[in-house]
C-alpha positions as protocol buffer text, in pm:
chain_id: "A"
residue {
  index: 1
  type: MET
  ca { x: 10436 y: -11061 z: -1833 }
}
residue {
  index: 2
  type: ALA
  ca { x: 10567 y: -10815 z: -1561 }
}
residue {
  index: 3
  type: LEU
  ca { x: 10809 y: -10881 z: -1290 }
}
residue {
  index: 4
  type: LEU
  ca { x: 10722 y: -10678 z: -992 }
}
residue {
  index: 5
  type: VAL
  ca { x: 11002 y: -10661 z: -709 }
}
residue {
  index: 6
  type: GLY
  ca { x: 10882 y: -10518 z: -376 }
}
residue {
  index: 7
  type: SER
  ca { x: 10564 y: -10359 z: -543 }
}
residue {
  index: 8
  type: THR
  ca { x: 10205 y: -10409 z: -462 }
}
residue {
  index: 9
  type: VAL
  ca { x: 10092 y: -10191 z: -742 }
}
residue {
  index: 10
  type: ALA
  ca { x: 10032 y: -10356 z: -1081 }
}
residue {
  index: 11
  type: ALA
  ca { x: 10231 y: -10236 z: -1404 }
}
residue {
  index: 12
  type: VAL
  ca { x: 10009 y: -9999 z: -1578 }
}
residue {
  index: 13
  type: ARG
  ca { x: 9762 y: -10243 z: -1726 }
}
residue {
  index: 14
  type: SER
  ca { x: 9396 y: -10190 z: -1739 }
}
residue {
  index: 15
  type: ASP
  ca { x: 9161 y: -10467 z: -1600 }
}
residue {
  index: 16
  type: PRO
  ca { x: 8867 y: -10453 z: -1840 }
}
residue {
  index: 17
  type: LEU
  ca { x: 8649 y: -10639 z: -1594 }
}
residue {
  index: 18
  type: LEU
  ca { x: 8746 y: -10399 z: -1300 }
}
residue {
  index: 19
  type: VAL
  ca { x: 8677 y: -10118 z: -1523 }
}
residue {
  index: 20
  type: ARG
  ca { x: 8340 y: -10243 z: -1630 }
}
residue {
  index: 21
  type: LEU
  ca { x: 8248 y: -10293 z: -1263 }
}
residue {
  index: 22
  type: ILE
  ca { x: 8330 y: -9923 z: -1200 }
}
residue {
  index: 23
  type: ALA
  ca { x: 8122 y: -9818 z: -1516 }
}
residue {
  index: 24
  type: LYS
  ca { x: 7822 y: -10018 z: -1398 }
}
residue {
  index: 25
  type: ALA
  ca { x: 7863 y: -9885 z: -1042 }
}
residue {
  index: 26
  type: TRP
  ca { x: 7865 y: -9526 z: -1175 }
}
residue {
  index: 27
  type: ALA
  ca { x: 7554 y: -9617 z: -1411 }
}
residue {
  index: 28
  type: LEU
  ca { x: 7361 y: -9733 z: -1121 }
}
residue {
  index: 29
  type: ARG
  ca { x: 7449 y: -9418 z: -928 }
}
residue {
  index: 30
  type: GLU
  ca { x: 7325 y: -9220 z: -1221 }
}
residue {
  index: 31
  type: ALA
  ca { x: 7006 y: -9418 z: -1251 }
}
residue {
  index: 32
  type: LEU
  ca { x: 6943 y: -9371 z: -868 }
}
residue {
  index: 33
  type: VAL
  ca { x: 6975 y: -8995 z: -902 }
}
residue {
  index: 34
  type: SER
  ca { x: 6769 y: -8955 z: -1200 }
}
residue {
  index: 35
  type: SER
  ca { x: 6520 y: -9199 z: -1120 }
}
residue {
  index: 36
  type: THR
  ca { x: 6164 y: -9148 z: -991 }
}
residue {
  index: 37
  type: ALA
  ca { x: 6169 y: -9485 z: -831 }
}
residue {
  index: 38
  type: PRO
  ca { x: 6133 y: -9493 z: -452 }
}
residue {
  index: 39
  type: GLY
  ca { x: 6447 y: -9674 z: -372 }
}
residue {
  index: 40
  type: LEU
  ca { x: 6750 y: -9907 z: -474 }
}
residue {
  index: 41
  type: THR
  ca { x: 6518 y: -10212 z: -495 }
}
residue {
  index: 42
  type: ALA
  ca { x: 6287 y: -10043 z: -750 }
}
residue {
  index: 43
  type: VAL
  ca { x: 6598 y: -9900 z: -942 }
}
residue {
  index: 44
  type: ALA
  ca { x: 6747 y: -10260 z: -939 }
}
residue {
  index: 45
  type: ALA
  ca { x: 6424 y: -10378 z: -1118 }
}
residue {
  index: 46
  type: GLU
  ca { x: 6421 y: -10118 z: -1363 }
}
residue {
  index: 47
  type: GLN
  ca { x: 6784 y: -10192 z: -1453 }
}
residue {
  index: 48
  type: GLY
  ca { x: 6709 y: -10563 z: -1473 }
}
residue {
  index: 49
  type: ILE
  ca { x: 6955 y: -10651 z: -1195 }
}
residue {
  index: 50
  type: SER
  ca { x: 6907 y: -10827 z: -861 }
}
residue {
  index: 51
  type: GLN
  ca { x: 6868 y: -10633 z: -546 }
}
residue {
  index: 52
  type: SER
  ca { x: 7152 y: -10802 z: -400 }
}
residue {
  index: 53
  type: TYR
  ca { x: 7384 y: -10722 z: -693 }
}
residue {
  index: 54
  type: ALA
  ca { x: 7262 y: -10377 z: -678 }
}
residue {
  index: 55
  type: THR
  ca { x: 7346 y: -10342 z: -307 }
}
residue {
  index: 56
  type: ARG
  ca { x: 7689 y: -10467 z: -385 }
}
residue {
  index: 57
  type: LEU
  ca { x: 7735 y: -10229 z: -682 }
}
residue {
  index: 58
  type: VAL
  ca { x: 7605 y: -9930 z: -548 }
}
residue {
  index: 59
  type: ARG
  ca { x: 7887 y: -9893 z: -277 }
}
residue {
  index: 60
  type: LEU
  ca { x: 8157 y: -9900 z: -542 }
}
residue {
  index: 61
  type: ALA
  ca { x: 8001 y: -9570 z: -697 }
}
residue {
  index: 62
  type: TRP
  ca { x: 8126 y: -9390 z: -394 }
}
residue {
  index: 63
  type: LEU
  ca { x: 8484 y: -9506 z: -394 }
}
residue {
  index: 64
  type: ALA
  ca { x: 8753 y: -9233 z: -334 }
}
residue {
  index: 65
  type: PRO
  ca { x: 8810 y: -9034 z: -673 }
}
residue {
  index: 66
  type: ASP
  ca { x: 9191 y: -9112 z: -667 }
}
residue {
  index: 67
  type: ILE
  ca { x: 9081 y: -9508 z: -649 }
}
residue {
  index: 68
  type: VAL
  ca { x: 8865 y: -9473 z: -935 }
}
residue {
  index: 69
  type: GLU
  ca { x: 9117 y: -9288 z: -1150 }
}
residue {
  index: 70
  type: ALA
  ca { x: 9380 y: -9545 z: -1045 }
}
residue {
  index: 71
  type: ILE
  ca { x: 9164 y: -9835 z: -1168 }
}
residue {
  index: 72
  type: LEU
  ca { x: 9055 y: -9659 z: -1488 }
}
residue {
  index: 73
  type: GLY
  ca { x: 9436 y: -9582 z: -1553 }
}
residue {
  index: 74
  type: GLY
  ca { x: 9530 y: -9946 z: -1475 }
}
residue {
  index: 75
  type: CYS
  ca { x: 9731 y: -9864 z: -1182 }
}
residue {
  index: 76
  type: GLN
  ca { x: 9530 y: -10046 z: -906 }
}
residue {
  index: 77
  type: PRO
  ca { x: 9713 y: -10284 z: -672 }
}
residue {
  index: 78
  type: VAL
  ca { x: 9780 y: -10626 z: -800 }
}
residue {
  index: 79
  type: LYS
  ca { x: 9529 y: -10805 z: -556 }
}
residue {
  index: 80
  type: LEU
  ca { x: 9254 y: -10566 z: -640 }
}
residue {
  index: 81
  type: THR
  ca { x: 9046 y: -10753 z: -892 }
}
residue {
  index: 82
  type: ALA
  ca { x: 8667 y: -10714 z: -1009 }
}
residue {
  index: 83
  type: SER
  ca { x: 8575 y: -11032 z: -812 }
}
residue {
  index: 84
  type: HIS
  ca { x: 8746 y: -10913 z: -501 }
}
residue {
  index: 85
  type: LEU
  ca { x: 8592 y: -10565 z: -508 }
}
residue {
  index: 86
  type: ILE
  ca { x: 8251 y: -10681 z: -572 }
}
residue {
  index: 87
  type: GLN
  ca { x: 8264 y: -10952 z: -299 }
}
residue {
  index: 88
  type: ASP
  ca { x: 8410 y: -10763 z: -37 }
}
residue {
  index: 89
  type: THR
  ca { x: 8120 y: -10617 z: 176 }
}
residue {
  index: 90
  type: ARG
  ca { x: 8356 y: -10436 z: 419 }
}
residue {
  index: 91
  type: ILE
  ca { x: 8480 y: -10165 z: 207 }
}
residue {
  index: 92
  type: PRO
  ca { x: 8487 y: -9858 z: 440 }
}
residue {
  index: 93
  type: THR
  ca { x: 8292 y: -9543 z: 339 }
}
residue {
  index: 94
  type: GLY
  ca { x: 8587 y: -9302 z: 436 }
}
residue {
  index: 95
  type: TRP
  ca { x: 8823 y: -9257 z: 158 }
}
residue {
  index: 96
  type: GLN
  ca { x: 9138 y: -9270 z: 362 }
}
residue {
  index: 97
  type: ASP
  ca { x: 9017 y: -9612 z: 504 }
}
residue {
  index: 98
  type: GLN
  ca { x: 8922 y: -9718 z: 141 }
}
residue {
  index: 99
  type: ARG
  ca { x: 9282 y: -9663 z: 40 }
}
residue {
  index: 100
  type: GLU
  ca { x: 9420 y: -9864 z: 310 }
}
residue {
  index: 101
  type: ALA
  ca { x: 9157 y: -10138 z: 287 }
}
residue {
  index: 102
  type: LEU
  ca { x: 9189 y: -10174 z: -95 }
}
residue {
  index: 103
  type: GLY
  ca { x: 9582 y: -10160 z: -89 }
}
residue {
  index: 104
  type: PHE
  ca { x: 9649 y: -9818 z: -212 }
}
residue {
  index: 105
  type: ILE
  ca { x: 9848 y: -9732 z: 87 }
}
């Protein structure tokens, strides 16, 4: 148990679900880059995942590098969970905007 006073950043504690989600996103990104499939729908089928899930997942492969590093290091904001990240369809594409939207600023 950790008591955080006046902080929105979690104590250094890796969230396995969040880390796994980022790993899946990067694996899908690699599959997209290396595949000869014509698009995301075809790659999703190759990977055995739904097109809807692939669409939600692929955008996480382009998070700002410092956000990914913080998540992998267990230094993500307290409110940032795997379910929040995969369900939020409004994550901005700009890295500075991502930091603000996800609670890193």
